[in-house]
C-alpha positions as CSV (number, residue, x, y, z in Angstrom):
1,M,-36.5,-22.4,3.1
2,K,-34.0,-19.7,2.4
3,K,-31.1,-18.9,4.7
4,Q,-28.8,-16.0,4.6
5,M,-25.1,-16.0,5.6
6,I,-24.6,-12.6,7.2
7,S,-21.2,-13.0,8.8
8,I,-18.1,-15.2,8.3
9,S,-16.0,-16.1,11.3
10,I,-12.7,-14.5,10.2
11,L,-10.2,-16.5,12.2
12,Q,-11.9,-19.9,12.1
13,S,-12.6,-19.8,8.3
14,S,-9.1,-18.5,7.7
15,K,-7.6,-21.5,9.6
16,I,-9.5,-23.9,7.4
17,M,-8.5,-22.1,4.2
18,T,-4.9,-22.1,5.3
19,A,-5.0,-25.9,5.8
20,M,-6.5,-26.3,2.3
21,Y,-3.9,-24.1,0.7
22,V,-1.1,-26.1,2.5
23,L,-2.5,-29.3,1.2
24,M,-2.7,-27.9,-2.3
25,G,0.9,-26.7,-2.0
26,L,2.0,-30.3,-1.4
27,I,1.6,-30.8,-5.1
28,Y,4.6,-28.5,-5.6
29,T,6.6,-30.6,-3.2
30,V,6.1,-33.6,-5.5
31,I,7.4,-31.6,-8.4
32,G,10.2,-30.0,-6.5
33,V,11.9,-33.1,-5.2
34,P,12.9,-34.5,-8.6
35,M,14.0,-31.0,-9.6
36,I,16.5,-31.0,-6.7
37,I,17.7,-34.6,-7.3
38,F,18.1,-34.5,-11.0
39,G,18.4,-30.8,-12.0
40,G,21.3,-28.5,-12.6
41,D,22.1,-25.5,-10.4
42,K,19.2,-23.3,-11.6
43,L,16.7,-26.1,-11.5
44,R,17.8,-27.0,-7.9
45,I,17.1,-23.4,-6.8
46,M,13.6,-23.7,-8.4
47,G,13.1,-27.1,-6.6
48,I,13.9,-25.5,-3.3
49,I,11.4,-22.8,-4.0
50,Y,8.8,-25.5,-4.9
51,L,9.6,-27.3,-1.6
52,A,8.7,-24.1,0.3
53,M,5.4,-23.6,-1.6
54,P,3.2,-25.3,1.0
55,V,4.3,-22.7,3.6
56,I,4.2,-19.8,1.1
57,M,0.7,-20.8,0.0
58,G,-0.4,-21.2,3.6
59,V,0.7,-17.8,4.6
60,F,-0.7,-16.0,1.5
61,G,-4.0,-18.1,1.8
62,F,-4.4,-17.0,5.4
63,V,-3.7,-13.3,4.8
64,F,-5.9,-13.0,1.7
65,F,-8.8,-15.0,3.3
66,V,-8.7,-12.7,6.3
67,I,-9.0,-9.8,4.0
68,F,-11.8,-11.5,2.0
69,A,-13.8,-12.4,5.1
70,A,-13.5,-8.9,6.5
71,I,-14.7,-7.4,3.2
72,Y,-17.5,-9.9,3.0
73,N,-18.7,-9.1,6.5
74,F,-18.5,-5.3,5.8
75,L,-20.5,-5.7,2.5
76,A,-23.0,-8.1,4.0
77,K,-24.2,-5.5,6.5
78,W,-25.1,-3.2,3.6
79,L,-26.2,-5.6,0.9
80,G,-27.3,-8.7,2.8
81,G,-25.4,-12.0,2.8
82,I,-25.3,-14.8,0.4
83,E,-28.6,-16.6,0.2
84,V,-28.9,-20.4,0.0
85,E,-32.0,-22.5,-0.1
86,V,-32.0,-25.5,2.2
87,K,-34.5,-28.3,3.0
88,D,-34.9,-30.9,5.7
89,V,-34.2,-34.4,4.6
90,D,-35.6,-37.5,6.3
91,Q,-33.0,-39.8,7.7
92,A,-33.5,-43.3,6.6
């Protein structure tokens, strides 16, 4: 059975994507802490920027996904949505 996604909830899906980008940004925090502790002046500045990356990635992730979802919703009206094929599975 085929299903078609004709609209994306802009705010709800953007909140989820923001959370995912913040979690991915935490990788930069792990890199930034040693830079601040062990680095020289220039490396410490980069470490501070790395510490801010979860927030920066969250903001940019939210903004760009809002734009993406709005464009998708606009184009899906003309072209149709993404089609996926699904099937029912017996629960054992």
